[in-house]
N, C-alpha and C positions, 0 to 999 in steps of 0.2 A: 504492500499500498504505501502512495504516498503521503510523506511524515507530515500529515497535518496536524496543527496546533489547535484546540479549540479554547477559544475566552470567552465564549458568552457563558450566562448560566440563565438556570431557571427553576423560579423555587414556587411550585403549582401544585404540589399533591404529588401523590406517590404514584398517580397512572396517566400522568401527564411525563413526571419523571421516568417510568418507562418506557414511555413512546420515544422519546427526543433519547432517549440511550439507544433504542431500536431505530433511531432515524440514522444515528448521527456513525453508529455504525456499517449502514448500508450505507452511506455514503462516500465513507472511509473504504470501505471493501470495493466500491464500486470508482477509484479512481489510484492509478496508475503513473505509469508517464505521461498518459493523459488520464481524462474522463472517460469512464469507457458505460454501455449502456447494463451491462451486467458481468461481473466476475468470472463464469463459467460456460455459458454457450456465444455468443458473438463477440462482446469483448469491445464491440468498435464505440468509436465517440461522435453518437446523433444529436445534431444539435438541439433537437427540440427537446431531446432530455438532459442534455450539456446546459441548456438555459438555462432550468431549474437547478442543476447540482451546483452552477456558477453561484447563482444565489444562496443558497446552502453555505458554502467557502465563505462570502460577503458577510456573511451574516453572522456566522460566527467564529472567525476568525480574520485574521489580520494580511495573510497570504494571497498575497495578487497573480504568483506566478501560474498556476490552475488555467486560472481564468484569461490571462494576457494568453498562455499558449494559446486557451482555446481560437480567443478570438484570429488567433492570426493561422490556426490551422482553418477556419472557415475562410477566411483571405486564399489563401493556398490553396484548395479546393475547389475555384471556382473556374466554371469550366468556359468553352469557347460560346456556350449559349445565352452563357452572362449573369448564371443564378450560384450558390455552393453546390456542391455535393451533399447528400442528405447526413454522410459520414466520411469522416475522416481525421485522418490516414486512412487508408482503405487498400489492397488491391483491388476489388471488384466495384469497378462506379455505379451510383444507385443516386438517384437522383427524387426527393421530397420537395416541392416547392415551397409547403410551409415552413420545412426546417430553414430555408433559405432568407423568410420573414422571423425566425425565432433568435435567429443570428441577429439579425440587426436588433431585436430585441437586448441579444446578452452583451451589445457593444454597447446600446443604450444606458443596461442596467449598470455597468460600466459604471461609466461615466458616472451618473447619478449617484451611487453611493463611492465610487476611490476618486470620482474626479480625472486625473491622469491627461489634463488636454492631452499632453505629447503624443502622448499613444494613442489617445481616440483618433486624432486629425487624420495620422495613417490611412486608417478607412473610410477615411469616405468614399474615395472612389470607388468600391466596392459594392455600399452601400449605393451609390447612385446607378449602380450598374443592375442591381438588381430594382431597385425601384423601376429602371425602365427598361426591363424584362416585361414585369409586370404591365405596365403601361401599354405594351403593343397587346396583350391580349383584353385589351377595354372596347364595348362594344359602344355603340351610337349609345343607347339610354343607359351609359355608365355602370354599366354591372362586366363583369369581368364574367369572358366563354370559357367554358372547359378548359383545366386548367392540365397543361401535357403533365405525360410520368403519372406517378403518385399521392397525389396529394391527399395525405395520411390525418387524419383528427383523433383519432381516438378507437382503442377498440368495442365494440360491444355487440349485441345482437341483432342492432340495426343497420348501420353501417358497415355495406359489405366492403369487405378486405379492409376497412377502417375509415373508409373515403365516406365522407357526407354524402345527404345528396342533392341530385344536381335536375331540373328541368329540362325539356326536351331539348332546349338551346346549350346544353350546359352552363346555365346559369348555379351560383348556390349561393343564398346566403352566408355562410361558414368563408367563403374564399371570400367575397367583398368584406367581408367587417374584417377579416385577417390582414387584410391587403390594408383597409383607411386606420387602422391602429399602425402598421409598421409609417403610412405616412404620413402620421401626429409623431411620429418618435424619430425617423430622419427631419423634416422638417426641423425639433429642436436640434439636434446636430447641426444642423447647415446654416439656421441661423445661425448659432456659436462659434461655427469652426468654417463655415463654408461662403457660398452666395446666396443674400439675401434676396431675390429673384427666386433659386433653387426653392429657398425656403415657403418665398408666397407658395409658389405653382403648386407645393406639394400639399399645404392647406387647403387654397381654394378646390383640387382634386378631392382631396378628404372631404370637405366640406358636400361638395356635391354628390358624393356618391354619397353621404350621411343621405341627403334628400332622398336621393332615389331609393337609398335601402326603406326608406321609411314607408314610402307608398308603396312598392312591389313586396314585401314581405310581413307586414301588418296586417294582423287580421281581427281584425272588431268581435267577432264574436268570441272566439276563443281567446281575445286579452293578451297574445301570445305573437313572437315573432316569427311566420316560418322558416322553414328550411329550404322551400324553393317557391317559385309563381303559383305553380299551383294549391299552394294551401295542405296540401294534403300528408306532409309529415311534419312532423314537429319532435324540437328535442331542447333536450337544460341547454347544450351546446351554441346552439343560436342564439337563445337568450340571454347567453352568460357573454356571448360577444356583443349583443349590441347593447348591453349596457356597458361593457371596455371598451368599446369602440366612440360613446358618448352619443349614440343617436338615439338615445332615450335617458336623461335626469335626471336628477332633484329626486322630489316626493312617487312621479308615476316607474322610476328605476326600481325603488324601493319595492312598490306593489307588486313590477314584473319579478324582481329577485324570490318574495315569497311565494309568487304562483311557478314559479319554474322549481322554486325548493321543493312543494308539496302537490303539486300535479303529478303523478301517479303514472296517468297515462302518456306522458312524454320519453321520447329514449333519454335514458340515465347515461349521467358520465360517468366511464372507468375512473380508477387509479388517477391516472396521466392528466385526466383532464378536472381532475377535481382541482389542481391545483389552480384552473382557471375559476372556477366556479368560490373558491375563499378569496380571489382577487375581487369577484362582482361580489361577493356578499358586502367586502368589505371598504367597495364603494361606493354602494346604491346604502350601507348602513346597517348592513343587515350581519353584523359581528358579532351580536351578541347571540346568533345563533351558532358560530362555531362550532363550540363545542360537544354542541346534539347532532351534528352530521357527523363526528367520527367516527361510526359506526364499523365501516367498513378494516379499518385501522383496531377497533376493540374485536372484531372476528377473529384480524390473523391472529392478536395476541393470545386469544380466548383458545388457537389449534395446537400452541406453544412456537412459533415463529419468532425467529433473534434477527431478522430481516425481513424488508417487507418484499412483499411479491408485485411482481409486474399485474399482476389481473387478480380478482378473485379468485376462486376455485372453481373449473379445475387451471392452474398457471402455469407455463413454462418454466418459468426463473421466479425461487421466490426470494432471492435479491437481487434487487432492479431500484437504482437512486433516483426514479424519476416521481417514487410511491414515498419519499422521506422529504418532501414539501412540506410538512405538520414543521419540520425544524427551521420553516422561515418564517412559518402564519403562526406560530406560537410569538414570536419579537413582533412582528408585523399587524397581527390582528390583536390579540391577548395583549400585550402590552402595548401594543398603538405604536410602537415606533416607526415613524417614515422619513427617507429622504423626500425632500421638495427642493431641493438645489443641489448640482455636481459636488461630486465630496464631501456630502451630507453637510453642508455649510449651513445650511437652514435645516428645521427638523417641524414634524407636525406627531404630534406627539396624542391618540388616540386613539386610547384605551378601550376595551370588549374584555371586563374579565367574567361575560358570563355567568352571572352570580355568583363566584368564587370571593370571597370575604377577605382573603388576603393572598394578593400574589406580588411575585418580586421578577428582578434579573433585568440582566446588564448586557449589549453586545460590544463589538471592537466598531471603533469608525478611523478616520484616520489621524483625525484629532486626539483625540485617547477613548473613553470608554464614556458610553452614557447608561445610564445606571434609572432602573423606576423603582416603587415600591408604592401599590396601593395596598387600604385599607379600608372596610366597609365597619362601622357599628353601629347597630342601631340605626339612625336615617342620615348618618351622617358618616360622612367619602371623603378622605384622606388621601392628597398625593405627595410622594416626594420625585422630586426629577432632578437632578445633577448631568450637566452636558459643561466638556469639557471644554476649554478655550476656542475663541472662535467660531463659536455656534450657539444658533439662537432659533425662535424658530414657536410657535403657538401651540399649548395645550386645549383638545377639544375635548369636551364632556358634556353630553349630552347636549344643552342649547349653549353651553358656556362657555366663550374660546378666553383664553389668560396667554400674554403675552410671556414668552420664557424668553433667561437671557444665560451666559455660561457661569456657573458655578451651582451651586446648592440653591432650593429652592422650594416650599412649603406650602402646598395649595389645597 
């Protein structure tokens, strides 16, 4: 295993401590010379998996070598078509275009959590190449036609070979919404490091596609976004990405999030896509439901697993790092620690204690360590936050927002 050194900590009860331990073991076993999907079968660095693995590394360690290497390997894998390969290094070429978008996301994540502008700048040409490849697949109605190669989304019973549903023209809500998210991420990178005109173009295209997606995929009867224009297939996946891509916001997004969690008639997420589910819950203001959403992991623990599996039973791999996303969300959702400026220079701390009376923890950041401690007694809530020098931000809890400054503060 690569010698990752864990510098985060969580104090939130025995069950979550065990989950965190299992997740950390899983993440470590899937990190060697590169990140790997699993340590027994393919042992390959898939960029969809790797975005999750890199975020685990950044929330729990000060090490940037593995993340930087993964970003560099993605650039090296670029093909003549203009997108990354799905996995690299690898002797056999495989193309999963959705994983090229994951690679853009990983670069954006690294910038937001670690800064390192001189490194990030090197990869803008690759970002531009991937976005341009997708742009050439846009139809006149501002939807993507059928993406070539294998557009993997998630393993579940309803998606043939893991691909989301498409209509007769090849259009798919998932394809469109994935691309909108990447346009937003690329626009932020380009605006900061590159050309403002290109950033403006990306933002305008994303806004145009958002309007088109609302019109084509929203089903007023189901109050859900459909997977295709025919409105005959519905999934958690599409509605998760509707929240994450910003085509629905505010209170309507919260109501949509509650529907997609509770509606048992739509296609559910498997373990990989629950990483996106948790992000959507957090963004929509449903983070208080996080601990109630951990049943798939509780089931694995009751089966005696000491690493997280690739999928619910029957699973091929019993050690798959994409299922270790809890080692991000314990800190991002439960403790509520978010970077809202490059390099963690500004934070939003918005805890979701999920009914827990006493929870605390810390994460490493470039400037030092962020420490949080929350207590509830009777009707009173108490929080102690410590920020390193050079970091400020906002504390948000229920409807209250309070400015944060460097050093210790009690709220």
